[in-house]
C-alpha positions, 0 to 999 in steps of 0.5 A: 703805779703798775701801769706807770712802771710798764709805760716808763720801762719801755717807752721813754727812751724809744720816744726820745730816739724817735723824735731825733732827726734821721740824719742827726749828728752822732759825733762832735769834734771839740777843741778845734784850733782856728788853724785846724778848721780848714784841714778838718773840713778837708779831711771830712770832705775826703771821706764823703761826710760833711760837718755841720757849721763850725762854731767858735767857743769862748768860755766865761762865767755870767757874773752880773745882771744889770749890775747886780751880782749873781752870787746868790742865784742857785741856777745851775748855769751860774755855777759853771763857765758857759760856752759862748759863741758868735754868729751873724746867721741864726741857727735854723733850730733856734726860732726867735721868741722876742726881739730882733736878729742879728745882735748888733755890736754890744748886744747878745741873744739869750736862750728862752729857758735861761731868760725865764729862770733868771728873770732877764728880758730884752734891754737888760745888761749881762756881764761875763767874766772871761779868762782875760777880762770882763765884758758886758752886752745888752740883751736884744733877742730871746731864742727858743733852743731845741736841746734834743736836736743833737746839734751845737746849742748855746745860751748866749750868741754874740755878734761877730767880733764881740769876743775877739779878745778872749781865748777861743776854740771851735766845735762842729758835729757830723754823722758817720756810720761806716766803721771806725777806720776813718775815726781812728785816722781822724784821731791820728791826724788831729791828736789835739781835737777831742772826738765825742761819740754820741752813739756810744753815749746813747748805747751806754744810756740804753744799757743803764735803762735796760738794767733799770728795766729788769729791776722794774720788771721785778718791781712790777711782779711784786706790785702785781702779787701784792695787788692780787693778794690785797684784792682777794682780801678785800673781796673776802672781807665783803663776802659776809654782806653778800651772803646775806644779799644772796640769801634774800634774793634766793628767798625771793625766788631769784634763780642761780643764773640770775645771781651768777650774772649779778655777781659777775656784773657787779665785780666787773663794774667795780673793776672797770671803775677801778681801772678808769681811776687808775688810768686817770692817775697814771695819765696825770703822772705820765704827763707830769713826767713827760712835760716837767722831767723829760721836757717832752710834749704831752701825748696821751697814752691811749693804751692805758684807757683800754688796758686798765679798765679791761684788766680791772674788770677781768681780775675783779670778776674772776676773783670776786665772782669766783668766790661768790659763785662758791656760795651758790653751790647746793646748800652752802648759801643757807648753811653759811648764812646760818653760821 
């Protein structure tokens, strides 16, 4: 538990930020009207920054799969309106898992995770309820979406023209690191366009994690103190048996140096084994968090395999060996045994 807290405290946010592309967008522009696309492109070009591709957005709710209502399904994606888009060009961060691209009229491409959760496969028909009418499409391909790319991503991508009858807006993203002046001017010239600052969101997340980190530090201190006290209690309980063993070894002629080395080696070995068991448990828990909770690829943390066995060996040898060595002073060994 202590090792897991230490790893979680410092590594997860750093690892997520490190896996982002160095030039990943840090601003999103949403609610762009169709007639504003060219003015926005021109504005960004004048300030030496280039927007990523512009994506049309149509909001609709997935209501049927193969003619069957989705009302009983508790998946989060079915409890809200989804952002749908159309494109003839497949996003380069959306590799195809199955099917063919591009979708033809009457077809749609679905994201892999959602398809698995809903049990949707190629050839199934999905029906949406938009602002003006219901519309259906047959699934023609499945895409793997990199949701951590900080680029526009969608559960469903339609062919061009498929959503023309629905109300639409547009979105894009760009990177800007040269101060707030351009952003202020952007808001002034396009007051109806919403600017989403991803950098500010990440900083806020970092502040929250910093506060959580301080709380974890207190927990780590408490866990460490409790662990040391428990360790001392366990060692003290086993001292009576070791008294007897030391007396037998001393009676058989073993010198104090041999007994001292035996005590150190015994407790160091116990600490080493305990550390290995703790490393296995922490690694399994960390792997589950990485793959199931944070959706990271599993990467072993080799520090656990060196730090925990070494720490366990040192702590146990100091605690157990130190208490045991007190028994070897003078006549204390035989006096305590006789008691």
